[in-house]
N, C-alpha and C positions, 0 to 999 in steps of 0.2 A: 398516328401510321396511319398513310391508305392501304388498300384492301383490294387489291386487283385477282380476279378467276379468272379463265384461259381455259376454256372450251377443248376437250382432245380431242376432238373426231373419231369418236369411241362410237356416240350415242346417234339416234338419228334422229330428227327436227321435234318427231313426238317427245323424243325424253328427255331431250334438251331443256323446250319449254316447261312439260315441270319443273323440271329440275333447277332451273337458272330463274327459274317464279317465284317457288321458293327459298332461295338462298338473297334474294336484291334488293331487298332489305337490309340484309347481312352488310354487306357489299359495299364499297366505291366502283369501283366499274368492271363489267364482266365484260370480257374481249372473244367474240368468237373469233374463233378461228378455227377454221372445219376445211384444210385443203382439199381432203380429197372427193367435197359438195359440189352437187352444180350451181350455177348461179344464182338457176331459183331456186333450189333447196333453201344456199344461203338466204334469200331476198325473204322465204319462206315464217324462217325461222328470225330474221328478225321480226317481218308485219308480228306474227306472237304475239312477241314480246313485248311488242309495243301495247297489242290490246290486252295483253296480262295484266299493266300498267306499269312496264318497266318505261321508265323514263328514257328519254334517244340519250337526255347527257351521259347516261351512267352506262350506256353501250363504247363499246369498242371496235369497229370493223380492224379483221387484221389484212391487210394488203386487196383488199376490193375495194378500189374509189369507185370504181362503178354502183356499188350495192349502201354506199357511203351519200353517195351523189345522188341516187334515188330516194333511197329514206329519211335523204335530211338530215343522218345522221353526223353532230361537230365534231369526233375524232377517229382518226385514219390509227392506226397501226405497221410500222411500216416497216416488211424483214433488211435483212442488211444486203438480200437477192433485189429488192423490192424498186420498182420508179423510187430517183433519187426525191428528198426535202426540198431542194432547190424547186422541179418541179415542180412539184407536187401544190406549194405555194404559191409558186408564182400561179397554175389554173386557183387555184380558191386559195388566197389571200387565208380569210379566216376561217380558215379547212384546224386543227389542233391536232399538229402532229405531234405521231411518235418514231423512237426505232430505235431496233434491236441492235446491241452491240456489246464486243464479246473487245474492249483492249484500251484500255485508255488514250492512246491515240486517237482508234472512235471514234471516243463519248465526246475529244474537242470539239475534232474532226464537226458532228451533227452540230452538235451544238451552234458552231460559225455558219455552219447551212439553215443553224431553221427552225430547227430541234425543239419539241415546245416540252419531252420532258424522253429518259428513255429506262432503256428498259436491259436491266445487265444479268449474264450471266453463264454458265449456271453459277449458283456461289457452294453448295455440299452437295454431295454422288447422291446420282437414281435414277429411277431402275429406265426413266427415257432417254436416258444417254452412260448407258452406261462400260460406255468402251473412251469412252472422252475421262481426263480427270477433271476436278470442279476447278476453280477458276482460286474464290476461295476470300474471306471474308477482307483482308489485310490492301487486293486488291481494288477490291469494291467502294472502303475506305478512298484511299487514294482517285477514282474516280470524281467523287462524291464530295472528294476538297476541293479539285482540281477545273469543276463545273457548277455552272449560277442554276440551271433548267435542275426539277427531281430528278429521281436516279430509282427507281426501282427493282430492288433481288427478285430474282428467278432462283427455280433450283432447286429442292428438299432441304425446302423453309415446313414445319415441321413442330411440335409443341418443343423435341425440343434442341431442333439448331437454329432456331430462332428467336433467342435467351442470345447468342452468339453477333448479333446484328445488333448492338448493344452499342455505343457512342462513334457509332458510322457516319453516320445522317444520314443514315439515308433515307429516301423518303414515305414510302412505302414495297411494299410484298407480290408477287402474282404465284399463284398456286394457280397447281394445276390438280396431278393427280390427287391429294391432298382433300381436294374435296368430291373434285370431279367424278371418286371411284369410294365415299366413301358411303357410308351404310344410310348415317346421317349429319348430312352435311351441314347441316344448322349447328350441334349442338360440339363439333371439329373444328364451324370459326368459331361458335364460342370463347371453344379449348385456346385457342392460338390465343383473342384478344386478352385472353385473360395471360396471358403468360403473359403477353405485351407491357398489358398495368402494372406486370411487376416485376419489370425491369426498368432503366435509366437509358431511355431514348432519350434521343436531341431532336 
């Protein structure tokens, strides 16, 4: 099971640098998703992380194609309202491109357009989406069965809820507040990994 961390836009560049440098060895990917920060701030954050020893291969730039190109980051994540997968692939064929999806139909379409992985959610109740009903495990399982590319689940993933992902064939989980708001993010991650090892994940 892959572990993805997604920044929540609530910390300064220096705070993010410190926190992400500490947890980077515990995760597979770090998604830089800072909608309210300027391009120069995101550039500085990415530069800081690289100087702290975070491999470029672990970094995922959300929506900011310019930042990904200028820093030679190999993975770009597209929101549903962002650039089309096709356009990005035409411009940078070797860029690894992920896409946020919210339905089975969207998953199939994005796979056909050349997405390398999908981020689906929110699966469980979460404070960041308090006004929206969770999409649930059943739909997640259908999506995983219907596409050949990796699917990563997001939304309300905790030590309690991750056990419900058994047998869904999900490729990984994406965490935001569970890690970004934790007083001890490394301990929180390790607790989650213990739950995965206890389960029967495909």
